[in-house]
C-alpha positions in Angstrom: 0.3 20.6 -20.7 3.0 22.9 -22.8 2.0 22.8 -26.5 6.5 22.0 -27.1 9.2 19.1 -25.9 10.9 20.7 -24.0 14.0 18.2 -25.5 12.6 19.7 -28.8 10.5 23.0 -29.3 10.2 22.4 -33.1 8.3 19.3 -32.7 4.6 19.2 -30.7 4.3 17.8 -27.3 2.4 14.5 -27.1 2.3 13.5 -23.1 4.0 14.0 -20.8 6.3 12.0 -17.6 5.1 10.4 -15.6 7.6 11.1 -13.0 8.6 14.0 -13.4 6.2 16.0 -15.9 8.2 16.7 -18.7 6.0 18.1 -21.4 7.8 14.9 -24.3 7.1 14.9 -28.3 6.7 11.1 -29.7 10.3 11.4 -29.9 11.6 11.6 -26.4 8.8 8.6 -25.6 10.4 6.3 -22.9 8.0 3.9 -22.4 8.5 1.6 -18.7 5.5 -0.9 -18.5 2.6 0.6 -20.0 3.4 4.3 -18.5 6.2 7.2 -20.6 9.5 8.3 -19.0 11.7 10.8 -20.1 14.7 9.7 -19.1 16.4 5.9 -18.0 16.7 7.2 -14.4 12.6 9.0 -14.0 12.3 5.0 -15.1 14.4 4.5 -12.1 12.8 6.9 -9.4 9.1 5.5 -10.8 10.4 1.5 -9.7 12.0 2.9 -6.7 8.8 4.2 -5.3 6.6 2.0 -6.5 8.6 -0.8 -5.3 9.1 1.3 -1.7 5.5 1.4 -1.8 4.6 -2.1 -2.5 7.3 -2.8 1.0 5.3 -0.6 2.8 1.9 -2.0 1.8 2.9 -5.9 2.9 4.4 -4.1 6.2 0.8 -2.4 7.3 -0.4 -6.1 6.2 1.9 -8.5 8.2 1.2 -5.6 11.3 -3.0 -6.1 10.4 -2.3 -9.9 11.3 -0.4 -9.2 14.2 -2.7 -7.5 15.6 -5.5 -9.1 14.2 -3.8 -12.4 16.6 -3.0 -10.8 19.5 -6.9 -9.1 19.6 -8.3 -13.1 19.1 -6.1 -14.0 21.6 -7.6 -12.6 24.1 -11.1 -12.5 23.3 -10.1 -17.0 23.6 -8.8 -15.7 27.3 -11.0 -13.2 28.2 -14.3 -16.3 26.6 -11.8 -18.3 29.2 -12.1 -16.4 32.6 -16.3 -15.4 31.8 -16.5 -19.6 31.4 -14.1 -19.6 34.5 -16.2 -17.3 36.4 -20.0 -18.3 35.6 -18.5 -21.9 36.5 -17.5 -21.0 39.9 -20.5 -19.5 40.9 -22.9 -22.3 39.5 -21.2 -24.3 42.0 -21.5 -21.9 44.9 -25.2 -22.5 43.7 -26.0 -18.1 43.2 -26.4 -18.7 39.1 -29.2 -21.6 38.7 -30.3 -23.4 35.6 
């Protein structure tokens, strides 16, 4: 970490911006949801990024659920066909229980 704040070269850097990693002194730090930022712009970029990540994760969950339902439906159809074949073979006398 840089030893001094980029905005105040005479002040020691005590933190970094979460978004751009700029070294900051205590006077320059803006706290938002427990994270340190150098400006409102970096805060808004971080909020947008978090929202985009959350939307992506939600879309991924929906996609995974749709895939699961499709596989379950195919499995049920397969079991139905298999049961039909077994029933047919039992009626013909090929399979006996």
